[in-house]
C-alpha positions in Angstrom: -0.1 0.4 0.2 2.8 2.3 0.9 5.2 1.4 -2.0 1.9 2.6 -4.0 0.9 5.8 -2.8 4.9 7.1 -2.9 4.6 5.2 -6.6 1.4 7.8 -7.9 3.6 10.7 -5.4 7.4 10.5 -7.7 4.1 10.6 -11.1 2.7 13.4 -9.8 5.0 15.4 -9.2 6.3 14.8 -12.5 4.1 15.5 -14.1 4.0 18.5 -12.4 7.4 18.9 -13.9 7.1 17.8 -16.9 3.7 21.1 -17.1 6.9 23.4 -16.2 8.9 22.1 -19.1 5.5 22.9 -21.5 5.0 26.3 -20.2 8.9 26.9 -20.4 8.4 25.2 -24.2 4.9 28.0 -24.5 7.5 30.7 -24.0 10.5 29.9 -26.2 7.2 28.7 -28.7 6.2 33.0 -28.1 9.2 33.9 -29.1 9.8 32.2 -32.2 7.2 33.0 -33.4 5.9 36.2 -32.6 9.1 38.1 -32.2 10.6 36.3 -34.8 13.8 35.3 -32.4 15.0 31.9 -32.7 14.3 30.2 -29.9 14.8 26.9 -30.9 11.7 25.9 -28.3 11.6 22.5 -29.8 15.2 21.2 -27.4 12.8 21.1 -24.6 10.9 17.8 -25.8 14.4 16.6 -24.5 14.6 17.4 -21.3 10.7 16.9 -21.6 11.1 13.2 -23.2 14.8 11.6 -20.4 12.3 12.9 -17.5 9.4 11.0 -18.1 11.9 8.0 -18.7 13.7 8.4 -16.1 10.4 8.4 -13.7 8.3 5.4 -15.2 12.0 4.1 -14.6 11.9 4.1 -10.8 7.9 4.2 -10.6 8.0 0.9 -12.6 11.0 -0.8 -13.2 14.0 0.3 -10.7 15.2 -2.7 -8.3 18.1 -2.0 -6.0 20.4 -5.5 -5.6 17.9 -7.3 -3.1 16.3 -6.9 -6.3 13.2 -4.9 -4.5 12.3 -2.3 -5.9 13.5 1.3 -6.0 11.1 4.0 -4.9 13.5 7.2 -4.2 15.1 9.3 -6.6 19.1 7.4 -6.3 20.4 3.9 -6.6 19.7 3.2 -10.2 22.1 4.3 -12.6 20.9 4.3 -15.8 17.3 6.5 -14.9 19.8 9.1 -12.4 21.7 9.2 -15.6 18.9 10.1 -17.6 17.6 12.7 -14.3 21.7 14.1 -14.6 21.4 15.0 -19.3 18.0 15.8 -19.2 18.9 18.6 -16.0 21.6 19.9 -18.1 20.4 21.0 -20.8 17.2 21.8 -19.1 19.5 23.9 -17.7 21.2 25.7 -20.8 18.4 26.0 -22.9 16.7 27.9 -19.4 20.2 30.6 -19.5 19.7 30.7 -23.7 15.8 30.8 -23.8 16.6 33.8 -20.7 18.8 35.3 -23.2 16.4 35.1 -26.2 13.6 37.7 -23.7 16.5 39.9 -22.5 18.1 40.3 -25.7 21.3 38.9 -25.5 21.7 40.6 -22.1 21.5 38.9 -19.8 
């Protein structure tokens, strides 16, 4: 029962994060379509996919050395690597979007 609740909360928290990334995607799209400034908004889908795959992996498939399911954000190498790659890509994209929004001054 507790593991099911933990899985639901894990999925819920990453759904909220996915919605926030979608807002960044839409902001970048707005700047590109309305203002004609290249924002590379399509690249925001990369961290979204990486985070989604890692979350599903942790929720349903990640196991520790004793073959019990992991219900935490750490402990499995590949999902952690996906989180790291998605986070680094998201940092670079947010900085690029910030520079685009500030006219290259930020």
